[in-house]
C-alpha positions in Angstrom: 13.9 7.8 20.8 14.0 7.2 17.0 17.2 5.8 15.8 18.8 6.7 12.4 17.3 4.5 9.6 20.8 3.1 8.9 20.9 1.7 12.4 17.6 -0.2 12.1 18.0 -3.9 11.7 16.1 -5.9 9.1 13.3 -7.0 11.4 12.7 -3.4 12.5 12.6 -2.2 8.9 10.2 -4.9 8.0 7.9 -4.1 11.0 8.0 -0.4 10.0 7.1 -1.3 6.4 4.1 -3.3 7.5 3.0 -0.5 9.9 3.3 2.1 7.1 1.3 -0.1 4.7 -1.5 -0.6 7.3 -1.6 3.2 7.9 -1.8 3.9 4.1 -4.5 1.3 3.7 -6.6 2.8 6.5 -6.1 6.3 5.0 -7.4 5.0 1.6 -10.3 3.3 3.4 -11.3 6.6 5.0 -10.9 8.4 1.6 -13.3 5.8 0.0 -15.8 6.3 2.8 -15.8 10.0 2.2 -16.1 9.6 -1.6 -18.9 6.9 -1.3 -20.8 7.7 1.9 -23.7 5.4 1.0 -21.4 2.4 0.4 -21.6 -0.6 2.7 -18.5 -1.8 4.6 -18.2 -4.7 2.2 -18.4 -2.3 -0.8 -15.7 -0.2 0.7 -13.5 -3.3 1.1 -14.2 -4.3 -2.5 -13.2 -0.8 -3.7 -10.1 -0.9 -1.5 -9.0 -4.3 -3.0 -9.6 -3.0 -6.5 -7.5 0.2 -5.7 -4.7 -1.9 -4.3 -4.5 -4.0 -7.5 -5.0 -1.1 -10.0 -3.6 2.1 -8.5 -3.5 4.8 -11.1 0.1 5.6 -11.8 1.4 2.3 -10.3 -0.2 -0.3 -12.5 3.1 -2.1 -12.8 4.3 -1.5 -9.3 6.1 1.3 -7.5 9.6 0.8 -8.9 11.1 2.9 -11.7 11.9 1.3 -15.0 10.3 -1.1 -17.4 8.2 -4.0 -16.2 10.0 -7.3 -16.6 9.4 -11.0 -16.2 10.4 -13.0 -13.2 12.6 -14.9 -12.9 15.0 -13.2 -15.2 16.9 -15.4 -17.5 
C-alpha cells in the first residue's frame, strides 16, 4: 500500500528519487537506441552522458530562477 508522500521519511524519499532517476535514465537510453539503431552500446552511453550534462531546456538545472554561484555570499 502506498502511503501519502507527506508520510514518507527522508530515506524513503531519497530511495524513491534514485529509483525515478534510474527509470528516467533507462527511458532515455531506450529513446537513444530507437533514434540511433546502428550505434554501439558504448556510443549510446556516450550520448546518454552528453544528454545528462546538456539537456535542452535544463542547461542550468531543473530549478526555476536565475543560475547563481555557490556558496552564496
